[in-house]
Backbone bond lengths (Angstrom), bond angles and torsions (degrees), N, CA, C in turn:
res aa  C-N    CA-C-N  psi(-1)  N-CA   C-N-CA  omega(-1)  CA-C   N-CA-C  phi
1 M - - - 1.373 - - 1.480 111.90 -
2 S 1.352 114.12 145.99 1.485 118.90 -171.31 1.510 105.84 -84.56
3 I 1.329 113.22 152.69 1.491 115.33 173.87 1.487 116.17 -63.93
4 L 1.258 119.29 -30.21 1.478 122.85 178.53 1.520 111.45 -67.72
5 L 1.393 113.45 -34.59 1.433 118.69 175.54 1.397 115.94 -64.73
6 I 1.391 116.78 -46.10 1.391 129.23 176.56 1.563 109.44 -59.54
7 L 1.278 114.27 -46.50 1.569 119.67 -177.93 1.551 110.59 -65.25
8 F 1.355 110.86 -39.21 1.549 117.11 176.94 1.661 110.51 -66.75
9 C 1.332 119.25 -40.41 1.371 121.02 178.39 1.508 110.52 -64.01
10 V 1.402 117.54 -39.16 1.433 120.81 -175.77 1.566 106.72 -72.54
11 L 1.379 116.75 -42.66 1.520 112.49 179.71 1.536 112.19 -69.30
12 A 1.440 115.32 -33.80 1.416 113.60 170.49 1.466 118.42 -54.26
13 A 1.344 113.23 -46.36 1.534 117.57 -178.90 1.484 110.35 -61.85
14 I 1.423 117.63 -40.39 1.366 120.61 -178.61 1.485 115.91 -67.89
15 T 1.329 111.22 -35.76 1.621 120.58 173.85 1.470 109.52 -64.48
16 L 1.377 119.63 -47.45 1.384 117.65 -172.98 1.497 113.93 -73.47
17 S 1.422 116.43 -37.68 1.424 122.36 180.00 1.555 113.51 -66.34
18 T 1.386 115.88 -41.33 1.463 120.12 176.41 1.487 111.50 -72.10
19 A 1.408 118.46 -32.65 1.502 115.51 177.36 1.517 108.21 -65.15
20 F 1.422 117.49 -41.62 1.351 120.64 177.83 1.413 114.41 -58.27
21 L 1.363 117.72 -51.21 1.474 125.63 175.50 1.409 113.00 -53.01
22 T 1.311 123.49 -40.30 1.416 132.68 -178.85 1.604 111.74 -58.28
23 V 1.409 108.04 -42.85 1.489 111.83 -179.29 1.423 116.80 -77.45
24 F 1.481 114.76 -37.80 1.438 120.52 -173.39 1.543 115.57 -98.47
25 S 1.340 116.06 5.98 1.417 123.11 180.00 1.663 107.84 -76.51
26 R 1.324 113.65 129.03 1.475 116.34 177.86 1.503 117.79 -76.00
27 N 1.324 116.16 -29.37 1.454 124.69 175.89 1.604 115.35 -86.55
28 P 1.180 114.64 114.34 1.547 115.05 -170.86 1.617 106.27 -63.26
29 I 1.238 122.65 -27.84 1.549 119.74 -177.79 1.515 104.72 -73.33
30 H 1.208 124.26 -38.10 1.467 129.41 178.24 1.655 109.14 -66.39
31 S 1.368 109.07 -38.45 1.464 113.59 176.33 1.471 113.78 -66.58
32 A 1.274 119.50 -34.05 1.503 126.37 179.82 1.556 108.42 -75.06
33 I 1.314 115.51 -39.46 1.515 114.89 172.04 1.556 116.21 -63.09
34 Y 1.371 111.65 -39.48 1.444 113.82 176.98 1.586 115.32 -62.39
35 L 1.367 106.68 -33.40 1.453 116.75 -178.94 1.496 113.00 -69.47
36 V 1.420 116.52 -35.89 1.356 122.40 171.94 1.492 115.26 -61.46
37 I 1.350 119.48 -43.02 1.330 127.80 179.31 1.562 109.60 -64.38
38 C 1.281 116.42 -42.02 1.450 121.42 172.28 1.446 116.41 -61.50
39 F 1.342 118.23 -35.97 1.556 119.92 176.46 1.483 107.63 -69.43
40 F 1.462 121.37 -38.33 1.413 124.32 178.94 1.527 112.63 -60.30
41 S 1.413 115.50 -39.49 1.337 120.72 -180.00 1.563 117.74 -71.96
42 V 1.382 110.18 -28.47 1.494 119.02 173.90 1.526 105.50 -72.63
43 A 1.281 122.34 -33.36 1.448 123.16 177.98 1.513 109.04 -67.17
44 G 1.374 113.17 -31.37 1.477 110.62 179.76 1.552 108.65 -74.57
45 H 1.348 118.01 -27.05 1.435 113.03 172.18 1.550 115.96 -66.12
46 Y 1.332 110.54 -30.32 1.465 113.47 -179.48 1.609 106.14 -70.37
47 L 1.320 118.38 -38.41 1.507 118.66 171.22 1.462 115.84 -57.63
48 L 1.355 114.56 -37.87 1.467 111.65 177.64 1.516 112.50 -75.96
49 L 1.262 120.76 -10.32 1.448 119.84 171.43 1.566 109.55 -96.39
50 N 1.233 117.53 13.45 1.444 127.41 178.93 1.494 111.13 53.21
51 A 1.292 113.17 47.13 1.603 121.32 170.60 1.502 105.47 -115.86
52 Q 1.302 116.24 80.13 1.534 121.87 -174.30 1.512 105.89 -65.64
53 F 1.359 116.62 -46.96 1.473 120.67 -169.98 1.592 110.77 -64.16
54 L 1.286 107.87 -37.71 1.698 116.23 178.29 1.411 104.21 -66.62
55 A 1.215 125.01 -43.50 1.590 126.52 -176.26 1.537 109.39 -67.67
56 I 1.242 119.27 -39.31 1.525 121.62 174.61 1.441 112.24 -64.93
57 V 1.333 119.06 -45.18 1.332 123.40 -173.31 1.506 110.41 -72.04
58 H 1.458 115.52 -34.20 1.395 121.76 177.51 1.552 106.58 -61.77
59 I 1.325 119.09 -52.48 1.419 124.48 -179.94 1.576 113.65 -51.36
60 I 1.347 112.44 -50.57 1.404 120.88 179.70 1.553 114.36 -66.13
61 V 1.245 114.94 -42.74 1.526 114.94 -179.95 1.463 109.85 -83.63
62 Y 1.129 123.94 -46.48 1.618 118.25 -171.67 1.470 108.18 -84.94
63 S 1.386 115.75 -54.94 1.499 119.91 -174.99 1.558 111.77 -68.46
64 G 1.239 117.59 -27.34 1.378 122.18 -174.98 1.499 109.11 -98.22
65 A 1.239 125.39 -76.98 1.424 127.17 -170.77 1.515 116.21 -69.08
66 I 1.217 119.94 -51.81 1.496 126.97 -177.44 1.480 113.38 -60.84
67 M 1.383 111.07 -50.96 1.462 117.00 179.24 1.646 113.51 -66.22
68 I 1.289 113.25 -36.04 1.533 112.70 171.53 1.470 110.62 -61.49
69 L 1.296 118.45 -41.61 1.421 120.99 -176.50 1.709 106.05 -62.54
70 F 1.431 110.10 -49.92 1.410 111.73 177.18 1.384 119.96 -54.05
71 L 1.363 118.12 -42.60 1.418 122.76 175.88 1.453 119.66 -64.27
72 F 1.390 115.66 -34.14 1.401 121.08 175.07 1.575 109.97 -70.26
73 T 1.309 112.70 -32.18 1.581 114.48 176.44 1.488 109.58 -66.79
74 I 1.378 114.67 -43.70 1.414 113.96 -179.53 1.583 111.83 -64.59
75 M 1.245 118.63 -42.02 1.429 122.28 -176.18 1.523 112.22 -70.37
76 L 1.308 114.71 -38.31 1.475 119.94 -176.70 1.611 109.39 -74.79
77 M 1.194 112.19 -44.18 1.563 118.20 179.48 1.399 118.00 -77.91
78 N 1.321 119.27 -9.36 1.536 132.80 -177.69 1.521 105.27 43.53
79 L 1.325 119.22 67.04 1.361 127.29 177.73 1.513 113.07 -75.13
80 N 1.307 123.49 -6.96 1.472 124.19 -175.44 1.544 108.88 -95.80
81 K 1.316 118.13 32.09 1.457 123.85 -176.11 1.639 112.02 -66.77
82 E 1.228 118.73 130.75 1.503 118.51 170.71 1.503 112.54 -72.27
83 N 1.209 122.82 -26.43 1.474 122.16 -179.99 1.526 116.02 -88.37
84 E 1.342 111.08 21.34 1.513 115.31 176.30 1.530 111.30 -65.60
85 V 1.321 118.18 140.08 1.387 122.52 173.93 1.522 113.23 -62.32
86 H 1.185 123.61 134.02 1.561 122.08 171.12 1.524 112.33 -74.40
87 K 1.259 122.41 144.83 1.372 127.33 178.36 1.540 114.43 -62.56
88 P 1.213 126.28 138.43 1.470 124.15 176.37 1.490 109.14 -61.84
89 R 1.243 118.76 164.37 1.478 122.25 -179.80 1.436 115.16 -68.78
90 I 1.493 118.30 -28.65 1.411 121.54 -176.66 1.492 106.45 -76.88
91 T 1.315 121.92 -26.22 1.389 118.73 174.95 1.514 115.36 -74.03
92 R 1.373 114.37 -37.07 1.483 117.21 174.02 1.526 108.52 -65.77
93 L 1.328 120.73 -39.58 1.458 123.91 -176.87 1.601 109.20 -65.59
94 G 1.437 113.26 -35.98 1.454 115.97 177.82 1.504 110.32 -70.72
95 A 1.427 123.08 -38.81 1.295 123.49 173.92 1.539 118.14 -58.55
96 I 1.397 113.44 -39.24 1.417 115.21 179.10 1.511 113.31 -72.70
97 V 1.368 114.43 -37.42 1.513 117.36 170.52 1.383 117.91 -56.81
98 S 1.446 114.47 -44.41 1.562 122.30 177.10 1.575 106.61 -59.00
99 F 1.343 116.40 -49.25 1.447 122.23 -176.73 1.478 108.05 -53.31
100 C 1.341 118.71 -54.75 1.475 125.12 -178.38 1.511 114.81 -54.11
101 L 1.355 109.14 -46.83 1.453 115.46 -177.04 1.590 111.44 -67.65
102 V 1.398 113.87 -38.35 1.535 110.24 175.11 1.455 113.01 -72.46
103 C 1.415 122.65 -30.79 1.410 122.76 167.51 1.501 115.89 -57.12
104 L 1.315 116.26 -46.61 1.418 121.57 179.29 1.479 113.59 -62.03
105 I 1.342 117.43 -40.66 1.488 125.52 174.66 1.477 111.62 -54.89
106 L 1.439 110.57 -55.14 1.528 117.34 -174.76 1.503 108.15 -66.83
107 I 1.312 126.04 -37.63 1.351 124.22 177.59 1.562 115.68 -64.31
108 T 1.352 109.93 -36.94 1.558 121.23 176.87 1.595 105.94 -63.91
109 I 1.289 117.47 -45.55 1.450 121.35 -176.91 1.500 107.02 -67.13
110 F 1.321 117.81 -46.36 1.561 116.95 177.07 1.448 115.45 -61.42
111 I 1.272 118.86 -35.59 1.536 122.25 179.00 1.526 107.39 -69.45
112 N 1.344 118.88 -45.37 1.396 116.87 -169.84 1.587 109.50 -88.36
113 S 1.278 120.90 -0.25 1.530 119.13 178.87 1.548 106.26 -77.35
114 K 1.420 103.33 150.47 1.373 112.62 177.82 1.623 111.76 -117.50
115 P 1.299 116.32 141.56 1.463 115.40 179.48 1.516 116.82 -59.62
116 I 1.156 118.99 142.76 1.589 122.91 174.69 1.522 109.72 -67.45
117 A 1.328 112.80 110.43 1.516 114.93 -179.81 1.504 105.92 -101.69
118 G 1.289 114.66 132.06 1.479 116.52 178.28 1.576 104.12 170.09
119 E 1.272 108.60 173.70 1.509 115.81 -179.48 1.559 112.43 -90.28
120 Y 1.258 117.26 132.30 1.494 118.91 -179.76 1.622 103.92 -85.49
121 I 1.375 108.81 126.45 1.401 116.79 178.34 1.530 109.58 -103.47
122 A 1.351 117.76 114.02 1.549 115.22 -176.88 1.541 101.40 -93.03
123 T 1.377 114.89 133.38 1.392 122.04 179.41 1.592 107.06 -96.67
124 G 1.334 124.27 -8.62 1.324 121.35 174.84 1.600 115.54 91.03
125 E 1.298 114.71 -17.80 1.476 120.72 -177.55 1.548 111.04 -76.61
126 D 1.256 112.91 136.88 1.549 117.53 -174.72 1.509 107.45 -96.44
127 Y 1.423 111.76 104.91 1.362 116.48 177.25 1.510 120.20 -81.74
128 Q 1.345 113.44 2.57 1.566 123.45 176.46 1.467 101.39 -83.07
129 S 1.283 128.39 -21.61 1.485 125.92 -174.46 1.430 105.49 -64.21
130 I 1.425 115.52 141.44 1.324 121.80 172.50 1.523 118.47 -72.72
131 K 1.342 108.73 -24.20 1.456 116.99 -178.17 1.598 104.15 -71.66
132 V 1.281 117.43 -49.46 1.537 120.41 178.35 1.478 112.75 -65.54
133 L 1.274 123.30 -35.95 1.493 125.83 174.87 1.495 109.30 -66.15
134 G 1.384 120.58 -41.74 1.479 122.09 176.77 1.542 111.75 -64.68
135 K 1.311 115.60 -41.13 1.477 113.65 177.55 1.521 115.40 -65.13
136 I 1.181 115.26 -41.99 1.481 125.54 179.88 1.522 104.44 -64.02
137 L 1.274 120.25 -51.13 1.471 121.70 -167.35 1.677 104.74 -71.95
138 L 1.250 120.06 -35.17 1.379 119.86 -164.43 1.600 103.63 -100.53
139 N 1.291 122.61 -11.92 1.436 123.95 171.47 1.495 114.96 -100.64
140 E 1.210 118.49 -59.38 1.526 124.78 -172.99 1.463 113.16 -81.06
141 Y 1.354 115.40 -32.26 1.529 120.01 -174.96 1.537 109.28 -124.37
142 M 1.234 118.00 41.27 1.522 122.87 175.65 1.509 111.48 -68.88
143 V 1.390 115.68 -43.86 1.610 109.43 -179.69 1.380 114.26 -70.61
144 P 1.512 123.91 -43.93 1.458 119.28 172.41 1.430 115.47 -54.27
145 F 1.335 118.95 -39.81 1.493 124.04 175.04 1.446 112.86 -55.47
146 E 1.454 121.39 -51.05 1.368 124.13 174.07 1.561 116.68 -63.10
147 F 1.342 116.00 -35.14 1.418 118.69 176.14 1.447 107.07 -63.20
148 A 1.336 123.64 -44.00 1.357 125.16 -175.22 1.572 110.67 -60.44
149 S 1.415 115.14 -40.68 1.480 114.44 179.85 1.514 114.75 -69.26
150 I 1.450 110.66 -27.46 1.488 114.39 177.84 1.548 108.25 -74.38
151 L 1.323 118.90 -35.32 1.437 120.11 175.13 1.495 114.52 -62.93
152 L 1.359 116.88 -39.59 1.565 121.87 174.07 1.554 108.53 -63.24
153 L 1.298 118.60 -41.03 1.484 121.45 -179.86 1.553 111.89 -64.02
154 V 1.333 111.91 -44.48 1.523 114.69 178.16 1.443 111.15 -60.03
155 A 1.391 115.78 -47.52 1.486 121.96 -173.24 1.613 108.46 -62.63
156 M 1.378 116.52 -34.15 1.451 119.79 177.27 1.485 114.33 -66.44
157 I 1.320 111.52 -47.36 1.503 124.62 173.78 1.542 108.24 -53.30
158 G 1.326 114.56 -53.28 1.477 118.32 -179.79 1.473 114.05 -56.59
159 T 1.298 115.91 -42.70 1.479 123.81 -179.76 1.542 108.59 -59.22
160 V 1.376 114.05 -46.85 1.469 117.75 -176.84 1.552 109.16 -66.61
161 L 1.263 120.24 -32.15 1.421 123.23 -175.83 1.579 110.67 -75.50
162 L 1.347 110.34 -44.40 1.507 113.57 175.07 1.470 114.19 -66.73
163 S 1.244 122.22 -27.16 1.515 120.57 175.03 1.395 114.58 -82.58
164 K 1.336 120.46 -15.77 1.498 119.16 179.77 1.575 110.61 -65.46
165 K 1.334 106.67 136.46 1.508 113.61 176.19 1.502 109.75 -88.72
166 E 1.380 110.09 141.22 1.349 115.78 175.34 1.606 115.77 -77.45
167 K 1.271 111.50 145.34 1.546 111.54 179.46 1.443 112.42 -78.77
168 L 1.291 118.25 136.39 1.477 118.44 179.45 1.465 109.00 -89.99
169 E 1.319 116.76 131.58 1.522 128.29 177.75 1.438 108.83 -74.36
170 K 1.428 121.56 138.03 1.348 121.73 -177.58 1.466 108.79 -118.98
């Protein structure tokens, strides 16, 4: 067995187990930690595909920024309350039915999909180069890049406003 195959199997096992633990953990803080481990293992998959830039950006963006925002939201909103009301059975039943329908649709799409047949034309341009990625990102995709930064700023402001406690009048 190749060392890369063994490394892939280990990373796949870590990714699947931490993703499972993220969904089924009762403590939201533990769930967030499992998600960070899952993100790091996905970055390991990117490294196996020789996409170092994508792996580093994945670690910085997901494991860094988004998980920090997620943890602040959990801590500021105190989502781990014991006195939370339990969801009614009809809500749980609706969630199960929705999940099953989405799974059925995805399986149907997967079964009916056809592979793309055609000739691959290599241009010879290196898209892993940071210089090329920077030119493309800041020339062709400047507007979506700025929209993404505004969206993150609005999400952060929304988190702060949601977590702000109202003053009690005496």
